[in-house]
C-alpha positions as CSV (number, residue, x, y, z in Angstrom):
1,X,-5.3,5.8,-12.4
2,X,-5.6,2.7,-10.1
3,X,-1.9,2.9,-9.3
4,X,-2.3,6.6,-8.4
5,X,-5.2,6.0,-6.1
6,X,-3.6,2.9,-4.6
7,X,-0.5,4.8,-3.8
8,X,-2.5,7.5,-2.1
9,X,-4.2,4.9,0.1
10,X,-0.9,3.3,0.9
11,X,0.8,6.6,1.7
12,X,-2.1,7.5,4.1
13,X,-1.7,4.1,5.9
14,X,2.1,4.6,6.1
15,X,1.7,8.2,7.5
16,X,-0.8,6.9,10.1
17,X,1.6,4.2,11.2
18,X,4.5,6.7,11.4
19,X,2.4,8.9,13.7
20,X,1.3,6.0,15.8
21,X,4.6,4.1,16.2
22,X,7.4,6.7,16.4
23,X,9.3,4.6,19.0
24,X,10.0,1.7,16.6
25,X,13.1,3.2,14.9
26,X,13.6,0.5,12.3
27,X,10.0,0.7,11.1
28,X,10.1,4.5,11.4
29,X,13.1,4.6,9.1
30,X,11.5,2.2,6.6
31,X,8.2,4.2,6.6
32,X,10.2,7.4,5.9
33,X,12.0,5.8,3.0
34,X,8.7,4.4,1.6
35,X,7.0,7.8,1.9
36,X,10.0,9.5,0.2
37,X,9.9,7.1,-2.7
38,X,6.1,7.2,-3.0
39,X,6.1,11.0,-2.8
40,X,8.6,11.2,-5.7
41,X,6.5,9.0,-8.0
42,X,2.9,9.9,-7.0
43,X,2.5,12.9,-9.3
44,X,3.8,10.8,-12.2
45,X,1.5,8.0,-11.4
46,X,-1.5,10.4,-11.4
47,X,-0.2,12.4,-14.4
48,X,-3.0,11.4,-16.8
49,X,-5.7,13.0,-14.7
50,X,-3.8,15.9,-13.1
51,X,-5.4,19.3,-13.2
52,X,-3.7,22.6,-12.3
53,X,-5.4,22.6,-8.9
54,X,-3.9,19.2,-8.2
55,X,-0.4,20.6,-8.7
56,X,-0.9,22.8,-5.7
57,X,-1.9,19.8,-3.5
58,X,1.1,17.8,-4.7
59,X,3.4,20.7,-3.9
60,X,1.9,21.0,-0.4
61,X,2.2,17.2,0.1
62,X,5.9,17.3,-0.9
63,X,6.6,20.2,1.4
64,X,4.7,18.7,4.4
65,X,6.5,15.4,4.1
66,X,9.9,17.0,3.7
67,X,9.3,19.0,6.9
68,X,7.8,16.0,8.8
69,X,4.4,17.8,9.1
70,X,2.4,14.6,8.9
71,X,-1.0,16.0,9.9
72,X,-0.7,18.4,7.0
73,X,0.4,15.6,4.7
74,X,-2.6,13.6,5.7
75,X,-4.9,16.5,4.8
76,X,-3.4,16.7,1.3
77,X,-3.7,12.9,0.9
78,X,-7.4,13.1,2.0
79,X,-8.0,15.7,-0.7
80,X,-6.2,13.6,-3.3
81,X,-8.0,10.5,-2.4
82,X,-11.3,12.3,-3.1
83,X,-10.0,13.5,-6.4
84,X,-8.5,10.1,-7.4
85,X,-10.9,7.5,-5.9
86,X,-9.7,3.9,-5.6
87,X,-11.7,1.7,-7.9
88,X,-11.1,-2.0,-7.5
89,X,-13.5,-4.7,-8.5
90,X,-13.8,-6.9,-5.4
91,X,-17.1,-8.5,-6.2
92,X,-16.5,-12.0,-7.5
93,X,-18.5,-15.1,-7.3
94,X,-15.8,-17.2,-5.8
95,X,-15.8,-20.8,-5.0
96,X,-13.8,-23.0,-2.6
97,X,-11.7,-23.9,-5.6
98,X,-10.8,-20.1,-6.1
99,X,-9.9,-19.7,-2.4
100,X,-7.7,-22.9,-2.5
101,X,-6.0,-21.6,-5.7
102,X,-5.3,-18.3,-3.9
103,X,-3.8,-20.3,-1.0
104,X,-1.5,-22.0,-3.4
105,X,-0.4,-18.6,-4.9
106,X,0.2,-17.3,-1.4
107,X,2.2,-20.4,-0.3
108,X,4.2,-20.4,-3.6
109,X,5.0,-16.8,-4.0
110,X,4.3,-14.9,-0.7
111,X,4.7,-17.0,2.3
112,X,8.4,-17.4,2.2
113,X,8.8,-13.7,3.1
114,X,5.4,-12.7,4.4
115,X,4.3,-15.6,6.6
116,X,5.6,-13.9,9.7
117,X,6.5,-10.3,10.6
118,X,10.2,-9.4,10.7
119,X,10.7,-5.8,11.7
120,X,14.3,-6.2,12.8
121,X,15.7,-6.0,9.3
122,X,16.4,-2.7,7.4
123,X,13.3,-3.1,5.2
124,X,10.8,-4.7,7.6
125,X,8.7,-7.6,6.3
126,X,5.1,-7.7,7.4
127,X,2.8,-10.7,7.7
128,X,0.2,-10.7,4.9
129,X,-2.2,-12.5,7.2
130,X,-1.9,-9.8,9.8
131,X,-2.3,-7.1,7.1
132,X,-5.4,-8.8,5.7
133,X,-7.0,-9.0,9.1
134,X,-5.9,-5.6,10.5
135,X,-5.9,-3.2,7.5
136,X,-9.0,-1.9,5.8
137,X,-10.1,-3.9,2.8
138,X,-9.2,-1.0,0.5
139,X,-5.8,-0.5,2.0
140,X,-4.9,-4.2,1.7
141,X,-6.2,-4.4,-1.9
142,X,-4.3,-1.2,-2.8
143,X,-1.0,-2.5,-1.3
144,X,-1.4,-5.8,-3.1
145,X,-2.1,-3.9,-6.3
146,X,1.0,-1.7,-6.2
147,X,3.2,-4.6,-5.1
148,X,6.4,-4.7,-3.1
149,X,8.4,-1.6,-2.4
150,X,11.6,-2.6,-0.8
151,X,15.3,-2.9,-1.7
152,X,16.5,-2.8,-5.3
153,X,16.5,-6.6,-5.1
154,X,12.8,-6.9,-4.3
155,X,11.1,-4.3,-6.4
156,X,8.2,-5.3,-8.6
157,X,4.7,-4.4,-9.5
158,X,2.2,-7.0,-8.6
159,X,1.4,-9.5,-11.4
160,X,-1.8,-10.8,-9.8
161,X,-5.2,-10.3,-11.2
162,X,-7.8,-8.5,-9.2
163,X,-9.6,-11.8,-8.5
164,X,-6.4,-13.3,-7.2
165,X,-5.8,-10.4,-4.9
166,X,-9.4,-10.5,-3.5
167,X,-9.2,-14.3,-3.0
168,X,-5.8,-14.1,-1.4
169,X,-7.3,-11.7,1.1
170,X,-10.2,-14.1,1.7
171,X,-7.8,-17.0,2.1
172,X,-5.7,-15.1,4.6
173,X,-8.7,-13.9,6.7
174,X,-9.9,-17.5,6.9
175,X,-6.5,-18.8,8.2
């Protein structure tokens, strides 16, 4: 269920960006691809809790996205986010040691691609520091949970623990 709700939050963020930045064609194209991919897997990710009433909403969402009716798609995603709330334990008694460890994880596994933004490539790369500082806490945690969605070379589900994700966010905000 967490992947389902995390995907819903990420899709909402992508739709809002698509509406806000239509002039940036490379990012626009990437967001379209990401939403298309997410839309194809969302119902499957949510399958264990899907009720017949949800199927209607999934169908409306698919239709709205295929017709580029983003405001309608956002309404469907708002309904789904209420039906599938994002539950993520972000309450940890962390220490300086935990934050330093998170910094090491970031530097070892994330910074080589996500230290700076590069939106000029076909699948834009975003700065995790900027994301941690600009996105809502729940969106950042959701995106970290679902992992990277990029080319076939860079597709994986995030192997980090919840505590790692929370502490990486804290580390990035403190930079």
